[in-house]
BATI-473268 format. One line per 4 residues: their letters; for each residue x, y, z of C-alpha. Coordinates in nm, 3 decimals, always signed. Layout:
BEGIN
A> X:Y:Z ~ ... .
***
This chain:
BEGIN
MRTG> -9.513:-4.956:-8.334 ~ -9.501:-4.893:-7.927 ~ -9.182:-5.006:-7.820 ~ -9.079:-4.976:-7.426 .
FYSG> -8.797:-4.989:-7.262 ~ -8.770:-5.263:-6.873 ~ -8.407:-5.240:-6.757 ~ -8.240:-5.427:-6.437 .
SFDP> -7.994:-5.619:-6.309 ~ -8.199:-5.949:-6.385 ~ -7.989:-6.119:-6.095 ~ -8.083:-6.291:-6.128 .
VTIG> -8.455:-6.291:-6.273 ~ -8.751:-6.319:-6.015 ~ -9.094:-6.405:-6.042 ~ -9.106:-6.005:-5.958 .
HTDV> -8.904:-5.923:-6.327 ~ -9.147:-6.142:-6.550 ~ -9.446:-6.034:-6.328 ~ -9.373:-5.661:-6.451 .
IQRA> -9.258:-5.784:-6.827 ~ -9.599:-5.997:-6.868 ~ -9.784:-5.621:-6.760 ~ -9.562:-5.397:-6.924 .
CCLV> -9.585:-5.641:-7.253 ~ -9.962:-5.552:-7.247 ~ -9.882:-5.199:-7.350 ~ -9.670:-5.177:-7.564 .
DTLV> -9.567:-5.352:-7.896 ~ -9.187:-5.462:-7.887 ~ -9.080:-5.436:-7.525 ~ -8.655:-5.418:-7.482 .
IGVG> -8.516:-5.535:-7.166 ~ -8.220:-5.418:-7.099 ~ -7.955:-5.575:-6.852 ~ -7.773:-5.319:-6.693 .
VHNA> -7.371:-5.402:-6.737 ~ -7.175:-5.169:-6.438 ~ -6.809:-5.287:-6.389 ~ -6.824:-5.159:-5.989 .
KKPM> -7.085:-5.455:-5.919 ~ -7.008:-5.844:-5.866 ~ -7.338:-6.001:-5.992 ~ -7.360:-6.341:-5.959 .
FSDS> -7.395:-6.434:-6.303 ~ -7.232:-6.319:-6.605 ~ -7.393:-6.066:-6.822 ~ -7.460:-6.362:-7.107 .
ERVE> -7.627:-6.596:-6.777 ~ -7.837:-6.332:-6.742 ~ -7.955:-6.268:-7.104 ~ -7.970:-6.672:-7.131 .
MLEA> -8.214:-6.693:-6.784 ~ -8.431:-6.379:-6.972 ~ -8.444:-6.544:-7.311 ~ -8.633:-6.850:-7.158 .
EVAP> -8.838:-6.745:-6.908 ~ -8.948:-6.415:-7.117 ~ -9.066:-6.658:-7.435 ~ -9.364:-6.813:-7.309 .
IAKK> -9.454:-6.433:-7.229 ~ -9.400:-6.299:-7.566 ~ -9.618:-6.586:-7.687 ~ -9.928:-6.576:-7.473 .
TGTA> -9.889:-6.174:-7.561 ~ -9.798:-6.131:-7.895 ~ -9.540:-5.889:-7.773 ~ -9.179:-5.881:-7.952 .
IKIT> -8.936:-5.889:-7.689 ~ -8.532:-5.804:-7.761 ~ -8.271:-5.834:-7.497 ~ -7.993:-5.618:-7.472 .
TFDN> -7.699:-5.557:-7.222 ~ -7.594:-5.168:-7.167 ~ -7.365:-5.013:-7.005 ~ -7.467:-4.637:-6.969 .
LAVN> -7.778:-4.428:-6.900 ~ -8.114:-4.640:-6.875 ~ -8.236:-4.362:-7.035 ~ -7.952:-4.365:-7.273 .
AARA> -8.059:-4.708:-7.367 ~ -8.414:-4.641:-7.401 ~ -8.356:-4.372:-7.637 ~ -8.104:-4.588:-7.852 .
CEAH> -8.372:-4.864:-7.906 ~ -8.600:-4.639:-8.007 ~ -8.833:-4.687:-7.673 ~ -9.144:-4.430:-7.599 .
VIFR> -9.173:-4.532:-7.276 ~ -8.956:-4.652:-7.004 ~ -9.142:-4.921:-6.740 ~ -9.071:-4.914:-6.382 .
GLRD> -9.135:-5.214:-6.126 ~ -9.279:-5.055:-5.821 ~ -9.336:-5.314:-5.473 ~ -9.387:-5.030:-5.218 .
GTDF> -9.338:-4.682:-5.150 ~ -8.963:-4.691:-5.114 ~ -8.923:-4.767:-5.465 ~ -9.165:-4.471:-5.565 .
DYEM> -8.955:-4.241:-5.400 ~ -8.648:-4.379:-5.542 ~ -8.855:-4.408:-5.930 ~ -8.991:-4.058:-5.899 .
QMAG> -8.669:-3.907:-5.854 ~ -8.558:-4.093:-6.149 ~ -8.846:-4.058:-6.360 ~ -8.748:-3.692:-6.310 .
MNGE> -8.431:-3.662:-6.379 ~ -8.458:-3.913:-6.729 ~ -8.761:-3.673:-6.809 ~ -8.498:-3.361:-6.806 .
MAPD> -8.264:-3.567:-7.038 ~ -8.546:-3.713:-7.256 ~ -8.859:-3.564:-7.241 ~ -8.993:-3.736:-7.535 .
IQTV> -8.950:-4.080:-7.309 ~ -9.232:-4.098:-7.089 ~ -9.192:-4.320:-6.767 ~ -9.515:-4.542:-6.644 .
FVSA> -9.457:-4.730:-6.299 ~ -9.652:-5.050:-6.306 ~ -9.684:-5.154:-5.954 ~ -9.575:-5.519:-5.847 .
SPQV> -9.882:-5.781:-5.832 ~ -9.906:-5.833:-5.459 ~ -9.825:-6.185:-5.460 ~ -9.466:-6.100:-5.549 .
RHIA> -9.399:-5.748:-5.395 ~ -9.165:-5.886:-5.144 ~ -8.967:-6.036:-5.391 ~ -8.598:-5.875:-5.436 .
ANLV> -8.310:-6.001:-5.642 ~ -8.054:-5.915:-5.365 ~ -8.315:-6.128:-5.109 ~ -8.300:-6.399:-5.358 .
RQIA> -7.952:-6.444:-5.426 ~ -7.812:-6.432:-5.029 ~ -8.141:-6.699:-4.942 ~ -7.958:-6.916:-5.220 .
QMNG> -7.599:-6.845:-5.135 ~ -7.706:-6.979:-4.761 ~ -7.883:-7.285:-4.924 ~ -8.221:-7.173:-4.878 .
DVSA> -8.520:-7.246:-5.057 ~ -8.552:-7.030:-5.319 ~ -8.861:-7.172:-5.534 ~ -9.105:-6.914:-5.414 .
FVSP> -8.952:-6.673:-5.599 ~ -8.800:-6.755:-5.901 ~ -8.917:-7.027:-6.166 ~ -8.765:-7.422:-6.170 .
AVAK> -8.490:-7.310:-6.406 ~ -8.368:-7.022:-6.208 ~ -8.353:-7.179:-5.908 ~ -8.166:-7.465:-6.042 .
RLAD> -7.905:-7.205:-6.204 ~ -7.881:-7.077:-5.870 ~ -7.831:-7.392:-5.684 ~ -7.533:-7.513:-5.935 .
KVTR> -7.415:-7.112:-5.867 ~ -7.371:-7.179:-5.501 ~ -7.255:-7.524:-5.496 ~ -6.931:-7.448:-5.739 .
***
């Protein structure tokens, strides 16, 4: 069994995230998605809301690819969370050169801490490379249309969140 780990804040989950998830699923039997929980960050959505959104968004991907997808939260180093779920590979999505520079540093650090876990970069599909969750949140908070960046279900949750 090949197990992969893909982590992020997923605040909210975007079609950029699901693009990477679908592509990673083609490479492993099981994909564990780690929702990062950091006390210093103030996410728009709670941990449980982010997990709920992910569960709904990845169910069709799991069915389509035949990959088991599990979702967990973690509050430590991603490499330690990957090790805890017995992952052999950490997937990291790349949108552009800035992502590459940062992710190369992270891969090097993770490689020192866990040489048995490989990092695999998955470049985002061209149609979703520009999507960033922080920008999606900003657009939603200013009552903009986020439908090009998230699924209809996530767009509704964003709209509900900003009208409260």
